[in-house]
C-alpha positions as CSV (number, residue, x, y, z in Angstrom):
1,M,39.3,-10.6,-31.1
2,T,36.8,-8.9,-33.3
3,I,34.1,-8.9,-30.6
4,P,35.7,-6.1,-28.4
5,Y,36.2,-4.0,-31.4
6,L,32.7,-4.6,-32.7
7,F,31.3,-3.5,-29.2
8,F,33.5,-0.4,-29.3
9,F,32.3,0.7,-32.6
10,L,28.6,-0.2,-31.8
11,F,28.5,1.9,-28.7
12,Y,30.8,4.7,-29.8
13,K,27.9,7.1,-30.7
14,D,29.8,9.6,-32.9
15,R,31.3,6.9,-35.0
16,K,28.4,4.5,-35.8
17,K,28.3,5.5,-39.5
18,V,32.0,5.1,-39.8
19,F,31.8,1.8,-38.2
20,Y,29.0,0.4,-40.5
21,S,31.0,1.5,-43.6
22,L,34.4,0.2,-42.4
23,Y,32.9,-3.0,-41.0
24,A,31.2,-3.8,-44.2
25,L,34.4,-3.2,-46.1
26,L,36.3,-5.3,-43.5
27,F,33.8,-8.2,-43.8
28,L,34.1,-8.1,-47.6
29,L,37.9,-8.0,-47.4
30,S,38.0,-10.8,-44.9
31,F,35.7,-12.9,-47.1
32,V,37.9,-12.4,-50.1
33,L,41.0,-13.2,-48.1
34,L,39.4,-16.3,-46.6
35,I,38.7,-17.6,-50.1
36,L,42.2,-16.7,-51.4
37,L,44.3,-17.6,-48.3
38,K,42.3,-20.3,-46.8
39,D,44.1,-19.6,-43.5
40,K,42.1,-18.3,-40.5
41,N,45.2,-17.1,-38.6
42,Y,46.3,-14.8,-41.3
43,L,42.8,-13.5,-41.6
44,L,42.5,-12.6,-37.9
45,V,45.9,-10.9,-38.0
46,L,45.0,-8.8,-41.0
47,M,41.6,-7.9,-39.4
48,S,43.3,-6.9,-36.2
49,I,45.7,-4.5,-38.1
50,I,42.9,-3.0,-40.1
51,I,40.8,-2.4,-36.9
52,L,43.9,-1.0,-35.1
53,I,44.5,1.5,-37.9
54,L,40.8,2.4,-37.8
55,L,41.0,3.0,-34.0
56,I,44.1,5.2,-34.4
57,Q,42.4,7.2,-37.1
58,I,39.4,7.7,-34.8
59,H,41.6,8.7,-31.9
60,N,43.3,11.3,-34.2
61,I,39.9,12.6,-35.1
62,K,39.0,13.0,-31.5
63,I,42.3,14.7,-30.6
64,R,41.7,17.2,-33.5
65,K,38.2,18.0,-32.1
66,I,39.7,18.6,-28.6
67,E,42.4,20.8,-30.2
68,K,39.7,22.8,-32.0
69,K,37.8,23.2,-28.7
70,C,40.9,24.3,-27.0
71,V,41.6,26.9,-29.7
72,D,37.9,28.1,-29.3
73,I,38.3,28.3,-25.6
74,E,41.6,30.3,-26.0
75,A,39.8,32.7,-28.4
76,E,37.0,33.2,-25.8
77,I,39.6,33.7,-23.1
78,Q,41.2,36.4,-25.3
79,K,37.8,38.1,-25.8
80,I,37.2,38.1,-22.1
81,E,40.7,39.5,-21.5
82,T,40.1,42.2,-24.0
83,K,36.7,43.0,-22.4
84,L,38.4,43.1,-19.0
85,K,41.2,45.4,-20.2
86,K,38.6,47.8,-21.7
87,L,36.6,47.7,-18.5
88,G,39.8,48.3,-16.5
89,D,40.7,51.3,-18.8
90,K,37.1,52.7,-18.4
91,I,37.3,52.4,-14.6
92,K,40.7,54.1,-14.7
93,Y,39.3,56.9,-16.9
94,N,36.3,57.3,-14.7
95,K,38.5,57.6,-11.7
96,M,40.6,60.1,-13.5
97,M,37.6,62.1,-14.5
98,E,36.3,61.9,-11.0
99,V,39.6,63.6,-9.8
100,F,39.3,66.1,-12.7
101,Y,35.8,67.2,-11.9
102,T,36.6,67.3,-8.1
103,Q,39.4,69.8,-9.0
104,I,36.9,71.9,-11.0
105,F,34.6,71.9,-8.0
106,D,37.6,72.9,-5.8
107,I,38.1,75.8,-8.2
108,F,34.5,76.9,-7.9
109,E,34.7,76.7,-4.0
110,K,37.8,78.8,-3.9
111,I,36.5,81.6,-6.2
112,R,33.0,81.7,-4.7
113,F,34.0,84.4,-2.1
114,E,36.7,86.2,-4.0
115,N,36.1,89.7,-5.0
116,D,39.4,90.5,-6.7
117,Y,39.6,89.3,-10.4
118,K,43.3,88.9,-10.2
119,N,43.0,86.4,-7.4
120,I,40.3,84.5,-9.3
121,F,42.5,84.4,-12.5
122,D,45.5,83.3,-10.3
123,I,43.5,80.4,-9.1
124,F,42.5,79.4,-12.7
125,S,46.2,79.7,-13.7
126,K,47.4,77.5,-10.8
127,Y,45.0,74.7,-11.5
128,F,45.6,75.0,-15.3
129,N,49.3,74.4,-14.6
130,D,48.7,71.7,-12.0
131,I,46.3,69.7,-14.1
132,F,47.6,70.2,-17.7
133,L,51.2,71.5,-17.0
134,I,50.3,74.7,-19.0
135,S,51.5,77.9,-17.5
136,D,51.1,80.4,-20.3
137,I,47.5,81.9,-20.3
138,A,45.7,85.1,-20.9
139,I,42.2,86.1,-20.0
140,S,40.2,89.2,-20.8
141,I,36.7,90.5,-20.0
142,Q,35.3,93.3,-22.1
143,E,31.9,94.9,-22.5
144,G,31.6,96.3,-26.0
145,K,34.9,98.0,-26.7
146,K,35.7,98.7,-23.1
147,V,38.2,96.2,-21.5
148,I,37.0,95.6,-17.9
149,Q,39.6,93.1,-16.8
150,K,42.8,91.8,-18.3
151,Y,45.1,89.0,-17.1
152,E,48.4,87.9,-18.7
153,H,50.5,85.2,-17.3
154,G,53.4,84.3,-19.6
155,L,51.3,85.1,-22.6
156,A,50.2,88.4,-24.2
157,L,46.5,88.6,-25.2
158,P,46.1,87.7,-28.8
159,L,44.9,90.6,-31.1
160,I,41.9,88.9,-32.6
161,K,38.4,89.9,-33.6
162,M,36.1,88.6,-30.9
163,R,33.6,86.1,-32.3
164,R,31.5,83.3,-30.9
165,T,33.5,80.1,-31.0
166,N,32.2,76.5,-30.1
167,S,35.6,74.9,-30.2
168,L,39.2,75.9,-29.4
169,I,40.7,78.0,-32.3
170,K,44.4,77.6,-33.1
171,L,46.6,80.6,-33.8
172,K,50.3,80.7,-34.7
173,D,53.0,79.7,-32.2
174,N,50.7,76.9,-31.0
175,I,48.4,79.4,-29.2
176,Y,44.7,78.4,-28.7
177,Y,41.8,80.5,-27.6
178,K,38.1,80.2,-27.0
179,T,35.5,82.9,-26.3
180,K,32.2,83.2,-24.4
181,I,29.9,86.0,-25.7
182,N,26.8,87.1,-23.9
183,G,25.3,90.3,-25.5
184,K,28.0,92.9,-25.3
185,L,30.0,90.9,-22.8
186,Q,32.9,89.1,-24.3
187,I,35.3,86.8,-22.4
188,L,38.4,85.4,-24.0
189,F,40.6,82.6,-22.6
190,A,43.9,81.9,-24.5
191,F,46.8,79.6,-23.7
192,R,50.0,78.3,-25.3
193,L,50.3,74.5,-25.8
194,S,53.7,72.9,-25.9
195,E,54.6,71.0,-29.1
196,E,54.6,67.6,-27.4
197,K,51.2,68.1,-25.9
198,E,47.9,67.5,-27.7
199,L,44.4,68.9,-27.1
200,S,42.2,66.6,-25.0
201,A,38.5,66.4,-24.1
202,E,39.4,67.3,-20.5
203,L,41.3,70.4,-21.6
204,S,38.2,71.6,-23.6
205,I,35.9,70.8,-20.6
206,F,38.2,72.9,-18.3
207,I,38.3,75.8,-20.6
208,E,34.5,75.8,-21.0
209,S,34.0,75.5,-17.3
210,A,36.5,78.4,-16.7
211,L,34.6,80.6,-19.2
212,L,31.2,79.8,-17.7
213,A,32.6,80.5,-14.2
214,I,34.0,83.9,-15.2
215,L,30.7,84.8,-16.9
216,K,28.7,83.9,-13.8
217,I,31.2,85.7,-11.5
218,Y,31.0,88.9,-13.7
219,F,27.2,89.0,-13.6
220,F,27.0,88.1,-9.9
221,K,29.5,90.9,-9.0
222,K,27.7,93.3,-11.3
223,Y,24.2,92.8,-10.0
224,D,25.3,92.2,-6.4
225,N,27.0,95.6,-6.5
226,Y,23.8,97.1,-7.8
227,S,22.0,95.7,-4.8
228,K,24.5,97.1,-2.3
229,T,25.3,100.5,-3.8
230,D,23.3,103.6,-4.6
231,Y,22.6,104.0,-8.4
232,L,23.3,107.7,-8.5
233,T,26.3,108.1,-6.2
234,G,27.9,104.6,-6.3
235,L,28.2,104.6,-2.4
236,Y,26.8,102.0,-0.1
237,K,23.0,102.0,0.5
238,K,21.6,102.6,3.9
239,R,20.9,98.9,4.6
240,I,24.6,98.0,3.9
241,L,25.9,100.8,6.0
242,I,23.8,99.6,9.0
243,E,25.2,96.1,8.5
244,I,28.8,97.3,8.3
245,L,28.3,99.6,11.3
246,I,26.9,96.7,13.5
247,E,29.7,94.4,12.4
248,D,32.5,97.0,12.9
249,F,31.1,98.1,16.2
250,N,31.1,94.5,17.6
251,R,34.7,94.1,16.4
252,C,35.7,97.3,18.1
253,V,34.0,96.2,21.4
254,R,35.8,93.0,21.3
255,R,39.2,94.5,20.5
256,K,38.6,97.6,22.7
257,M,39.3,99.9,19.7
258,P,37.7,103.3,19.0
259,L,35.0,103.6,16.3
260,S,34.0,107.0,14.8
261,V,30.8,107.7,12.7
262,A,30.5,110.9,10.7
263,F,27.0,112.2,9.6
264,F,27.0,114.7,6.6
265,D,24.2,116.8,5.2
266,I,24.4,119.1,2.3
267,D,23.5,122.6,3.4
268,D,20.5,124.2,1.7
269,F,20.2,121.4,-0.8
270,K,16.4,122.1,-1.3
271,L,17.4,125.5,-2.6
272,V,19.7,124.0,-5.1
273,N,16.9,121.7,-6.4
274,D,14.4,124.6,-6.4
275,N,16.6,127.1,-8.1
276,Y,18.7,124.9,-10.5
277,G,16.6,121.8,-11.0
278,H,16.9,118.2,-9.8
279,I,19.4,117.3,-12.6
280,I,21.9,119.9,-11.2
281,G,21.0,118.6,-7.7
282,D,22.0,115.1,-8.8
283,S,25.3,116.5,-10.1
284,V,26.0,118.1,-6.8
285,L,25.3,114.8,-5.1
286,K,27.8,113.0,-7.3
287,I,30.4,115.6,-6.8
288,F,30.1,115.3,-3.0
289,S,30.1,111.5,-3.3
290,D,33.4,111.7,-5.3
291,Q,34.9,113.5,-2.3
292,L,33.7,110.9,0.0
293,K,35.1,108.1,-2.1
294,K,38.6,109.4,-1.6
295,L,38.2,108.4,2.1
296,S,38.3,104.7,0.9
297,D,42.1,105.1,0.8
298,Y,42.0,105.4,4.5
299,G,39.8,102.2,4.7
300,Y,36.6,104.1,5.6
301,F,33.1,102.9,4.6
302,T,31.0,105.6,3.0
303,G,27.4,105.5,2.0
304,R,24.2,107.5,1.2
305,Y,22.0,107.3,4.2
306,G,19.1,109.0,2.3
307,G,18.4,112.2,0.3
308,E,21.3,114.5,0.8
309,E,22.6,112.7,4.0
310,F,25.7,110.7,4.0
311,V,27.5,108.5,6.6
312,V,31.2,107.7,7.0
313,I,32.2,104.7,9.3
314,M,35.8,104.8,10.6
315,I,37.0,101.7,12.5
316,G,40.0,102.2,14.9
317,V,39.8,106.0,14.5
318,D,39.6,108.3,17.5
319,V,37.7,111.6,17.5
320,D,40.6,113.8,16.7
321,E,41.8,111.9,13.6
322,A,38.1,111.6,12.5
323,Y,37.6,115.4,12.9
324,N,40.8,116.2,10.8
325,N,39.7,113.9,8.0
326,M,36.2,115.1,7.9
327,E,37.4,118.7,7.8
328,E,39.3,117.9,4.7
329,V,36.1,116.8,3.0
330,R,34.2,119.8,4.2
331,N,36.9,122.3,3.0
332,A,37.0,120.5,-0.3
333,M,33.3,121.1,-0.8
334,E,33.6,124.7,0.4
335,N,36.3,125.4,-2.1
336,Y,34.9,123.5,-5.0
337,N,34.0,125.5,-8.2
338,F,30.4,124.5,-9.1
339,S,30.3,126.9,-12.0
340,D,31.2,124.0,-14.3
341,I,27.7,122.6,-13.7
342,G,26.0,126.0,-13.8
343,V,25.9,126.8,-10.1
344,M,27.1,130.3,-9.3
345,R,27.3,129.9,-5.6
346,K,29.1,128.0,-2.9
347,I,27.7,124.7,-1.7
348,T,28.8,123.6,1.7
349,V,28.2,120.6,4.1
350,S,27.7,120.2,7.8
351,C,29.1,117.3,9.7
352,G,28.6,115.6,13.1
353,I,31.0,113.1,14.6
354,A,30.3,110.5,17.3
355,T,32.9,108.1,18.7
356,Y,32.7,104.8,20.7
357,P,32.9,104.5,23.6
358,D,32.4,108.2,24.6
359,D,29.3,108.9,22.6
360,G,27.4,105.6,22.8
361,T,27.4,102.0,23.8
362,T,25.5,100.6,20.8
363,P,25.9,101.2,17.1
364,F,22.5,102.9,16.9
365,E,23.2,105.2,19.8
366,L,26.4,106.2,18.0
367,L,24.5,106.9,14.7
368,K,21.9,109.0,16.5
369,K,24.6,110.9,18.4
370,A,26.3,111.8,15.1
371,D,23.0,112.8,13.6
372,D,22.3,115.0,16.5
373,K,25.7,116.7,16.3
374,M,25.2,117.2,12.6
375,Y,21.9,119.2,13.3
376,R,23.8,121.1,16.0
377,A,26.4,122.1,13.3
378,K,23.5,123.3,11.0
379,S,21.8,125.3,13.7
380,S,25.2,126.8,14.6
381,G,25.6,128.4,11.2
382,K,26.2,125.4,8.9
383,N,29.4,124.6,7.0
384,R,31.1,123.2,10.1
385,T,32.0,120.0,11.9
386,E,30.7,119.3,15.4
387,I,32.4,116.7,17.8
């Protein structure tokens, strides 16, 4: 019976040392029992019991090793599950940020061609409410002490001293604000956060993006306006007038609508410059430009064609209506008191009006016809309107 046990222990690699120790002990014990008992059967039974106990113990040791490996495997599985959860959270966050930045890009696309600041601020307010459920906001743009634009939606602009801020500043009543300062230009974005909400990185990114967008829009509108308008008078430049005339002329042709063009020239303007100086001459140009700007209420386009010559484009206006409106401008100049700028004489204007389709079939024919009629008015005594 001892031979199978012997082979088991001999070839059980992890238990060789245990076997040698126990087998030596068993051999010694068997030898002593053999001397004492002098009965081989008892000796074999005893040896079998001892070897069985030994095998059970070794089996238990093996089970404990397996259990330890199982625990280690479970720990590894938990680590993997934790990593997978973190990876899933990261993927979810990245998708959320992708949607967030897509919304910001949508905002930029919608405000690219907006000219009205109120519409631009309304777009910001809508997305601010859609993304963060915050409806109370206030925005201001000021240059120096002059407030250029102000927007309040459920929140009055906080009375604070404008200073450069790199992070959101908290005021009372859970109101936060951030500013963007560029030279004299100061932009403020304020909002009210509800008690249950907390500031987030996305909220800070949105505010910073909004401030940068408003800053770029302001400078774009400012310098784009400089490129389109005459510095002295604030009216459209000749290039822009020609573009508007071509576009409106084509529209009128398609819709079979009338289009009138008025050509103004300030009478004896050279004498004003020679007798009173160019500074006074510039003042006269500004005064006449202010009269023309009033025509924007009718939807007319006005611009400085060059020197003391000005053009008015009137889409959908026939010759009679154009004549009446231009006569109002001419009369206003005739009755204007120029003594405030040191000119002690009347300054008048002459005007020529051409109307599509009677006076021309192209925009340039129309412009030339209006110019010709203006010179006819000047040669007929000045201070009159020719149709």
